[in-house]
C-alpha positions in Angstrom: -9.1 -26.8 -14.6 -9.3 -23.8 -12.4 -12.2 -21.8 -12.6 -12.6 -18.2 -11.1 -16.1 -17.0 -10.1 -17.0 -13.6 -8.9 -19.3 -14.3 -5.9 -19.9 -10.6 -5.1 -18.9 -7.0 -6.4 -20.0 -3.6 -5.0 -19.0 0.0 -4.9 -19.2 0.8 -1.3 -17.9 4.4 -2.0 -16.1 6.0 -5.2 -12.8 5.2 -3.6 -13.8 1.7 -2.2 -14.4 -1.1 -4.5 -15.0 -4.5 -3.1 -15.2 -7.9 -4.8 -15.2 -11.6 -3.5 -13.8 -14.4 -5.6 -14.0 -18.2 -5.6 -11.1 -20.0 -7.2 -11.1 -23.8 -7.6 -11.1 -26.7 -7.6 -7.7 -26.8 -5.8 -5.9 -29.9 -4.2 -5.8 -29.8 -0.5 -3.1 -27.3 0.8 -2.9 -25.4 -2.5 -5.4 -23.0 -1.4 -3.4 -21.3 1.5 -0.3 -21.4 -0.8 -1.9 -19.5 -3.5 -3.9 -17.3 -1.3 -0.8 -16.0 0.7 1.1 -15.6 -2.6 -1.8 -13.4 -4.3 -2.3 -11.6 -0.9 1.2 -10.4 -0.6 1.5 -9.4 -4.2 -1.9 -7.4 -4.2 -0.9 -5.5 -1.1 2.8 -4.7 -2.0 3.7 -5.2 -5.7 0.8 -3.5 -7.8 1.6 -0.2 -9.3 -0.1 2.9 -8.6 0.2 6.9 -8.9 0.6 9.3 -5.9 1.6 12.9 -5.3 5.4 12.8 -4.1 6.0 16.4 -3.6 4.3 20.0 -3.7 5.5 23.4 -4.1 3.4 26.1 -2.4 4.4 29.7 -3.7 6.3 31.6 -1.0 6.3 28.8 1.5 9.8 27.3 2.3 9.1 24.6 4.9 6.2 22.6 6.3 5.9 24.4 9.5 5.0 27.5 7.7 1.6 29.5 7.8 0.0 30.3 4.5 -1.7 33.6 4.6 -5.3 33.6 4.1 -5.5 29.7 4.4 -7.5 28.1 7.1 -5.3 25.0 7.4 -1.6 25.2 8.0 0.9 23.5 5.6 1.0 20.0 7.5 -2.8 19.8 7.3 -2.6 20.8 3.5 0.0 18.1 2.9 -2.3 15.3 4.8 -5.3 16.4 2.7 -3.2 15.9 -0.5 -2.0 12.8 0.7 -5.6 11.5 0.6 -6.2 12.4 -3.2 -6.2 9.3 -5.1 -5.1 9.2 -8.7 -5.7 6.8 -11.6 -4.0 6.5 -15.2 -0.9 5.8 -16.8 2.6 7.4 -17.0 6.1 6.2 -17.6 7.9 9.1 -15.9 7.2 11.6 -13.2 4.9 14.5 -14.2 4.3 18.1 -12.9 0.8 19.8 -12.7 -0.4 23.1 -11.3 -2.9 24.7 -9.2 -4.0 28.2 -9.4 -7.0 29.4 -7.2 -8.2 32.7 -6.5 -10.4 33.1 -3.2 -12.2 33.1 -1.0 -13.6 29.6 -1.3 -12.9 25.9 -1.0 -10.1 24.2 -2.9 -10.6 20.7 -4.0 -8.8 18.3 -6.1 -10.5 19.1 -9.2 -8.9 22.5 -9.2 -5.6 20.9 -10.0 -4.8 20.8 -13.9 -3.8 17.3 -14.5 -2.4 15.9 -17.7 -4.6 14.1 -20.0 -3.5 10.6 -19.1 -4.1 11.2 -15.4 -7.5 11.6 -13.5 -8.9 11.7 -10.1 -10.9 9.1 -8.5 -12.6 11.5 -6.2 -12.5 15.0 -7.8 -14.2 16.8 -4.8 -11.6 15.7 -2.3 -10.9 18.6 0.0 -7.5 20.5 0.2 -7.9 23.8 1.9 -10.2 26.8 2.5 -9.1 30.2 1.4 -10.7 32.7 3.9 -10.0 36.1 2.1 -9.4 37.4 -1.4 -6.1 36.1 -2.6 -4.5 33.9 -5.1 -3.1 30.6 -4.0 -0.4 28.9 -6.5 0.9 25.1 -5.9 2.8 22.9 -8.2 2.7 19.0 -7.7 5.0 16.2 -8.6 3.1 12.8 -9.6 5.2 9.7 -9.6 4.3 5.9 -10.4 5.3 3.4 -7.9 4.6 0.4 -5.5 3.6 0.0 -2.0 4.0 3.0 0.5 7.0 5.4 0.2 8.3 7.7 2.9 8.8 11.4 2.0 12.3 11.9 0.5 13.2 15.6 0.0 16.4 14.4 -1.8 14.6 13.2 -4.8 12.4 16.6 -5.4 13.2 19.5 -7.3 14.2 22.7 -5.1 11.3 24.2 -3.3 9.2 21.1 -3.1 7.8 19.8 0.1 7.9 16.0 0.4 4.6 13.9 0.9 4.3 10.4 2.0 3.3 8.6 -1.0 0.7 5.9 -1.1 1.0 3.9 -4.5 -0.9 0.8 -3.5 -4.3 0.6 -5.2 -5.5 -2.3 -3.1 -6.5 -1.1 0.4 -7.3 -4.6 1.8 -6.8 -8.3 0.7 -8.0 -11.4 2.6 -8.5 -15.1 1.9 -9.9 -18.1 3.5 -10.6 -21.7 2.5 -13.6 -23.6 2.0 -14.2 -27.5 1.3 -15.2 -27.8 -2.4 -18.4 -29.1 -3.3 -16.9 -31.0 -6.4 -18.1 -34.6 -6.1 -15.1 -35.9 -8.1 -12.5 -34.3 -6.1 -13.9 -35.0 -2.5 -10.5 -33.8 -0.8 -10.5 -30.7 -3.1 -10.7 -27.2 -1.6 -11.8 -23.7 -2.8 -9.9 -20.4 -2.3 -12.4 -17.4 -1.4 -10.3 -14.1 -2.0 -11.7 -10.7 -1.0 -10.2 -7.7 -2.6 -10.9 -4.0 -1.8 -9.4 -1.2 -3.8 -9.1 2.5 -3.7 -11.2 3.1 -6.7 -8.2 3.4 -9.1 -8.6 0.1 -10.5 -11.3 -2.7 -10.4 -10.7 -5.7 -8.0 -10.9 -7.9 -11.0 -8.2 -6.2 -12.7 -6.0 -6.1 -9.5 -6.3 -9.9 -9.4 -5.3 -10.2 -13.0 -2.1 -7.9 -12.5 -1.0 -10.1 -9.5 -1.6 -13.1 -11.2 0.7 -11.8 -14.2 3.3 -10.8 -11.7 3.4 -14.4 -10.1 3.5 -15.9 -13.3 6.4 -13.9 -14.4 8.2 -14.7 -11.3 7.7 -18.6 -11.7 8.4 -18.5 -15.5 11.9 -17.1 -14.5 12.4 -20.0 -12.1 12.2 -22.4 -15.1 15.5 -24.3 -15.7 15.9 -24.8 -19.7 19.5 -26.3 -19.6 20.9 -28.2 -16.6 24.6 -28.0 -16.3 26.5 -31.1 -17.1 28.3 -31.4 -14.0 26.9 -30.5 -10.7 29.0 -29.8 -7.7 27.8 -31.0 -4.5 28.3 -29.1 -1.1 27.7 -30.1 2.5 24.2 -29.5 3.6 25.3 -27.5 6.6 26.7 -24.9 4.1 23.4 -24.5 2.5 21.5 -23.6 5.7 21.8 -20.3 6.8 23.1 -20.0 10.4 21.0 -17.4 12.4 20.5 -16.8 16.0 17.3 -14.8 15.2 14.4 -16.3 17.1 11.9 -14.3 15.0 13.4 -15.1 11.7 9.9 -16.8 10.5 8.3 -13.3 10.8 10.9 -11.4 8.8 9.0 -11.9 5.6 5.6 -11.0 7.0 4.9 -7.3 6.4 3.3 -5.1 9.0 0.4 -4.7 6.6 -0.7 -8.1 8.0 -1.5 -6.5 11.1 -4.4 -4.3 9.7 -3.4 -1.3 11.9 -5.1 2.0 12.0 -3.5 4.6 9.5 -2.1 6.6 12.4 -0.3 3.4 14.0 0.9 2.0 10.5 2.4 5.4 9.5 4.3 5.7 12.7 5.9 2.2 12.2 6.6 3.1 8.4 8.3 6.2 9.4 10.5 4.2 12.1 11.4 2.1 9.1 9.6 -0.9 10.6 8.2 -2.8 7.6 8.1 -6.4 8.8 7.0 -8.3 11.9 10.6 -9.5 12.4 11.8 -5.9 12.6 8.7 -5.0 15.1 9.7 -7.7 17.5 13.2 -6.4 17.9 11.5 -3.5 19.8 9.7 -3.3 23.3 6.4 -1.6 24.0 8.5 1.1 25.7 10.7 1.6 22.4 7.6 2.2 20.3 6.4 5.1 22.9 9.8 6.8 21.8 8.9 6.9 18.1 7.8 10.4 16.7 4.0 10.8 17.2 3.5 7.2 18.6 1.2 7.5 21.7 0.2 4.8 24.1 -3.1 4.0 22.2 -1.2 3.3 19.2 1.3 1.2 21.0 -1.5 -0.8 22.8 -3.2 -1.4 19.4 0.0 -2.7 18.0 0.6 -5.2 20.8 -3.0 -6.1 20.7 -3.0 -7.0 17.0 0.3 -8.7 17.2 -0.8 -11.0 19.9 -4.3 -11.6 18.5 -3.2 -12.2 14.9 0.3 -14.1 15.7 0.3 -14.9 19.2 3.5 -12.7 19.8 4.2 -10.1 22.3 6.9 -7.3 22.5 9.4 -7.6 25.2 
């Protein structure tokens, strides 16, 4: 019977909770199968909350200058993007901020509904430099993964924000030989999970396990058809000339890039290594805000982790 032990748990920061788990004993080869499945679900399929849009009074677009505010609109949007929320909602909700300066605006100035709270209430938003009143409205949504800003889904007057829903910041695993004397060929899966503080790593592991269980439960065949039609094997094998097809299902999160390089790839609608390998390093430099340093980082991580190079 499988056993799960928490080997280590620590709160490095209020928005960075880390835990290491040991899962076993497993038969040889099962560790990497389970580890890969859990890691993908932890990074991509867990639900979270995020701001998806903001309306700033008397501001029509993100290149505006807000009177008596130290930051421009783009800086304010980036600061709002860093605010981490936790709670439970079934549909999108709106909340409001009304601040009279001068002073520093932090997340706690936003009037949240009772079912939502901040992980870090002191998260910085902007500085008011003179006596004036600043009014903002925020749209909070529930989702999965990372969502590029979409103005079409927002009410009139709202500015879109890239939404980071994923509660798990990092997930890694490795395999160790089990110390079980009975199963000499058994192995143990060591799983490391870091969250943004909105959930605990153990809860993230439980949610990921539930998602996988539901997926596999749906694959169970309760009633086989009486007559099975046979097809030639060649009709069942998809024909493809894509030499990098094996990388189509590997997300770019596997590269563990810096936030800047990761965001640039996402804005270019590059979500997997298969899509990334269609471009050359010169192509990357043509993407918006993608500099030589970010291109070098992508090429280095791609070569170091997967032994692949861009054309």
